[in-house]
C-alpha positions as CSV (number, residue, x, y, z in Angstrom):
1,M,-21.9,44.4,-8.0
2,K,-19.4,45.9,-10.2
3,F,-15.7,44.7,-10.1
4,D,-12.6,46.8,-9.4
5,K,-9.6,47.1,-11.8
6,Q,-7.6,44.6,-9.8
7,T,-10.3,41.9,-10.2
8,I,-10.7,42.8,-13.8
9,A,-6.9,42.5,-14.4
10,A,-6.7,39.1,-12.7
11,A,-9.8,37.8,-14.8
12,L,-8.0,39.0,-17.9
13,Q,-4.8,37.1,-17.0
14,A,-7.1,33.9,-16.7
15,G,-8.7,34.5,-20.0
16,I,-11.9,36.1,-18.9
17,T,-12.4,39.5,-20.4
18,M,-14.7,42.0,-18.4
19,N,-14.8,45.6,-17.9
20,V,-16.0,48.0,-15.1
21,Q,-19.4,47.8,-16.5
22,T,-19.9,44.2,-16.1
23,T,-22.1,43.5,-13.1
24,V,-23.2,40.4,-11.1
25,D,-26.2,40.5,-9.1
26,N,-26.1,39.6,-5.4
27,S,-27.6,36.1,-5.8
28,A,-25.6,35.2,-9.0
29,I,-22.9,32.4,-9.2
30,V,-21.6,32.2,-12.8
31,L,-19.1,29.4,-13.7
32,L,-17.0,30.7,-16.8
33,E,-15.1,28.4,-18.9
34,A,-12.1,30.4,-20.2
35,P,-11.6,32.1,-22.6
36,V,-14.9,34.2,-22.5
37,K,-15.6,37.8,-23.1
38,I,-18.5,39.4,-20.9
39,V,-18.3,43.4,-21.7
40,A,-20.8,45.7,-19.8
41,A,-23.3,42.9,-19.3
42,R,-25.4,42.2,-16.2
43,L,-25.4,38.5,-14.9
44,S,-28.3,37.5,-12.6
45,F,-28.2,33.7,-12.7
46,K,-26.7,30.6,-11.3
47,G,-25.2,28.7,-14.0
48,S,-22.4,28.6,-16.7
49,I,-21.1,30.1,-19.8
50,G,-18.7,28.1,-22.3
51,A,-15.5,28.8,-23.6
52,Y,-15.1,31.2,-26.7
53,T,-18.5,32.8,-26.1
54,Y,-18.8,36.5,-25.9
55,V,-21.6,38.7,-24.4
56,R,-21.6,42.2,-25.6
57,F,-23.0,45.3,-23.9
58,D,-26.4,45.9,-22.4
59,C,-27.3,42.3,-22.1
60,R,-29.0,40.9,-19.2
61,I,-28.6,37.2,-18.5
62,A,-31.3,36.6,-15.9
63,G,-32.2,34.2,-13.1
64,R,-33.9,31.5,-15.2
65,T,-30.9,30.8,-17.2
66,E,-29.1,27.6,-16.7
67,R,-26.2,27.5,-19.4
68,I,-24.8,29.1,-22.4
69,G,-22.7,26.8,-24.3
70,R,-19.2,27.2,-26.2
71,Y,-18.5,29.6,-29.3
72,C,-21.8,31.6,-28.8
73,S,-22.2,35.2,-30.0
74,I,-24.6,37.3,-28.0
75,A,-25.3,40.6,-29.5
76,P,-25.8,44.0,-27.6
77,G,-29.2,44.5,-25.8
78,V,-30.2,40.8,-25.6
79,S,-32.2,39.6,-22.6
80,I,-32.2,35.9,-21.5
81,A,-34.7,34.3,-19.1
82,D,-35.9,37.3,-17.1
83,G,-38.6,36.9,-14.4
84,E,-42.1,35.8,-15.1
85,H,-45.4,36.8,-13.8
86,P,-48.5,34.9,-13.2
87,T,-51.3,35.6,-15.5
88,D,-54.1,33.7,-13.7
89,W,-53.7,35.3,-10.2
90,L,-55.6,38.3,-9.1
91,A,-52.8,40.5,-10.3
92,T,-49.4,40.3,-12.0
93,H,-47.7,42.4,-9.4
94,P,-45.1,40.9,-7.1
95,F,-46.5,42.1,-4.0
96,Q,-48.9,38.9,-4.1
97,W,-45.8,36.6,-3.5
98,G,-44.2,38.7,-0.7
99,A,-41.5,40.1,-2.9
100,D,-38.8,42.1,-1.2
101,G,-39.4,46.0,-1.5
102,W,-43.1,45.7,-1.6
103,I,-44.1,43.8,1.7
104,S,-42.4,44.5,4.9
105,A,-40.6,41.7,6.7
106,E,-43.2,42.0,9.6
107,D,-46.0,41.4,7.1
108,R,-44.1,38.5,5.5
109,R,-43.8,36.7,8.9
110,A,-47.4,37.5,9.7
111,H,-48.9,36.2,6.3
112,K,-48.6,33.2,4.3
113,F,-47.9,34.0,0.6
114,P,-48.4,31.7,-2.4
115,A,-45.3,30.4,-4.1
116,L,-44.8,31.2,-7.8
117,P,-44.9,28.1,-10.1
118,V,-41.5,26.6,-10.8
119,I,-40.5,27.5,-14.4
120,P,-37.8,25.2,-16.2
121,R,-34.5,27.1,-16.9
122,T,-33.4,28.3,-20.3
123,K,-30.6,26.5,-22.1
124,I,-28.5,27.8,-24.8
125,G,-26.6,25.5,-26.9
126,N,-23.0,25.8,-28.6
127,D,-22.4,28.0,-31.5
128,V,-25.7,30.0,-31.1
129,W,-26.0,33.5,-32.4
130,I,-28.4,35.6,-30.8
131,G,-28.9,39.0,-32.7
132,A,-29.2,42.4,-31.1
133,N,-32.1,43.2,-28.8
134,A,-33.6,39.8,-28.9
135,I,-35.5,38.5,-26.0
136,V,-35.4,34.8,-25.0
137,L,-37.9,33.8,-22.4
138,A,-37.6,31.5,-19.7
139,D,-38.4,27.6,-20.2
140,V,-36.8,27.7,-23.7
141,E,-34.0,25.6,-25.1
142,I,-32.0,26.9,-28.0
143,G,-30.1,24.0,-30.0
144,D,-26.6,23.9,-31.2
145,G,-25.8,26.2,-34.2
146,A,-29.2,28.0,-34.2
147,I,-29.7,31.7,-35.1
148,V,-32.0,34.2,-33.5
149,A,-32.6,37.2,-35.6
150,A,-32.2,40.6,-34.1
151,G,-35.4,41.9,-32.2
152,S,-37.0,38.5,-32.1
153,V,-38.9,37.1,-29.0
154,V,-38.2,33.5,-28.6
155,T,-41.1,31.9,-26.7
156,K,-40.6,28.2,-27.5
157,N,-37.6,25.7,-28.3
158,V,-35.4,26.2,-31.4
159,A,-34.1,23.3,-33.1
160,P,-30.3,22.8,-33.8
161,Y,-29.1,24.8,-36.9
162,T,-32.4,26.6,-37.4
163,I,-32.8,30.3,-38.1
164,V,-35.8,32.0,-36.3
165,A,-37.0,35.6,-36.6
166,G,-40.0,37.8,-35.7
167,V,-42.4,38.4,-32.6
168,P,-42.9,35.8,-31.6
169,A,-40.1,34.0,-33.3
170,K,-41.0,31.6,-36.0
171,V,-38.8,29.3,-38.2
172,I,-37.3,30.9,-41.3
173,R,-35.3,28.0,-42.5
174,Q,-32.5,25.4,-41.6
175,R,-28.9,26.8,-42.0
176,F,-27.9,23.5,-43.8
177,P,-29.4,20.3,-45.3
178,S,-30.4,17.6,-42.8
179,E,-27.4,15.5,-43.8
180,I,-25.0,18.1,-42.9
181,I,-26.8,19.0,-39.7
182,A,-26.5,15.3,-38.4
183,R,-22.8,15.2,-39.4
184,L,-22.2,18.4,-37.4
185,Q,-24.0,17.1,-34.4
186,S,-22.0,14.0,-34.5
187,L,-18.8,16.0,-35.1
188,K,-19.3,18.3,-32.1
189,W,-16.5,20.5,-33.3
190,W,-17.1,23.0,-30.3
191,R,-15.1,20.6,-28.1
192,Y,-11.8,21.6,-29.8
193,T,-9.6,24.8,-29.8
194,P,-9.8,27.1,-32.8
195,E,-6.0,26.8,-33.4
196,S,-6.4,23.0,-34.2
197,M,-9.1,23.9,-36.7
198,L,-7.3,26.5,-38.6
199,G,-6.7,25.7,-42.4
200,V,-10.2,24.4,-42.6
201,R,-12.3,26.0,-45.5
202,F,-14.9,27.4,-43.1
203,E,-16.8,29.0,-45.9
204,R,-17.3,25.7,-47.7
205,I,-19.4,23.8,-45.3
206,E,-19.1,20.4,-46.9
207,K,-15.4,20.7,-47.2
208,A,-15.2,22.1,-43.7
209,V,-17.2,19.2,-42.2
210,A,-15.2,16.5,-44.2
211,E,-11.8,18.0,-43.1
212,L,-13.0,18.2,-39.4
213,E,-14.1,14.6,-39.6
214,K,-10.7,13.6,-41.0
215,R,-8.9,15.4,-38.3
216,K,-11.1,14.0,-35.6
217,K,-10.5,10.6,-36.7
218,A,-6.7,11.1,-37.0
219,K,-6.8,12.7,-33.4
220,T,-5.2,15.8,-34.4
221,L,-8.0,18.1,-33.0
222,V,-7.1,19.5,-29.6
223,P,-9.8,19.4,-26.9
224,I,-10.4,22.7,-25.2
225,P,-8.3,22.7,-21.9
226,E,-10.6,22.7,-18.7
227,K,-10.2,25.9,-17.0
228,L,-13.1,27.0,-14.9
229,F,-13.6,30.0,-12.9
230,K,-16.4,31.3,-10.7
231,L,-17.7,34.7,-10.8
232,S,-20.0,36.1,-8.0
233,P,-20.2,39.0,-5.6
234,A,-17.5,37.5,-3.6
235,G,-15.1,38.0,-6.4
236,F,-13.3,35.9,-9.1
237,V,-11.6,32.6,-8.3
238,A,-10.6,29.4,-9.9
239,V,-12.7,26.2,-9.3
240,D,-10.8,23.7,-11.6
241,D,-11.2,21.0,-8.8
242,E,-15.0,21.4,-8.8
243,W,-16.0,20.5,-12.4
244,D,-18.1,17.3,-11.6
245,R,-19.3,18.3,-8.2
246,H,-20.4,21.9,-8.7
247,K,-24.2,22.1,-8.7
248,H,-24.4,25.0,-11.2
249,F,-22.3,23.4,-14.0
250,V,-23.0,21.0,-16.7
251,R,-19.7,19.7,-18.4
252,Y,-19.7,20.7,-22.2
253,K,-19.8,17.7,-24.3
């Protein structure tokens, strides 16, 4: 489903940037933590996208996705957690499990079809950069601060602050020394607004971490306000009263 200009305008006012090419499948329920940008992407999952994340055009966030964290950069053409097919059945085709469009409703009532194995859902951490045309399979967890190079196929978990590339994706290197990574994971800077981090020497990692640790201790870092919205075929609505009880949302910590 695509959204009309009135819905897009209402979303923008709430801090959610979409356009007329942004689509949500009929079964999708996506919880968005403002502000986020989703431009010409297709959302097909029940889950959440954290604040300050942007998803660019021609991306498909599919049904086996659970969540995408805060401050993530999803480049054009990325595919995340699309459907899996059995490799040890007679065939790989979906007629075997009675999929819509291949088997009539009458035949589905008359026959018992085997169920597909349950595959764990994909989780994307905070501050993750996924390069153009990369593919992330289902049952994968990408840790905070990781980088997936353009065109890669991610088939297994990626550790925090690790760069991977290739088909299948393999570890290239860590972004920072282990001591810095440990401090970043303790710091959890993605809990805070960009404005409260201004003035930090972002290009000097040791100085940046030290300054943010200082600000955190002084309590001058400002937590991101909790503004949650639900995007589904029914439209766009605020759900600020449902943070802890909504089954498709995991609070970002």
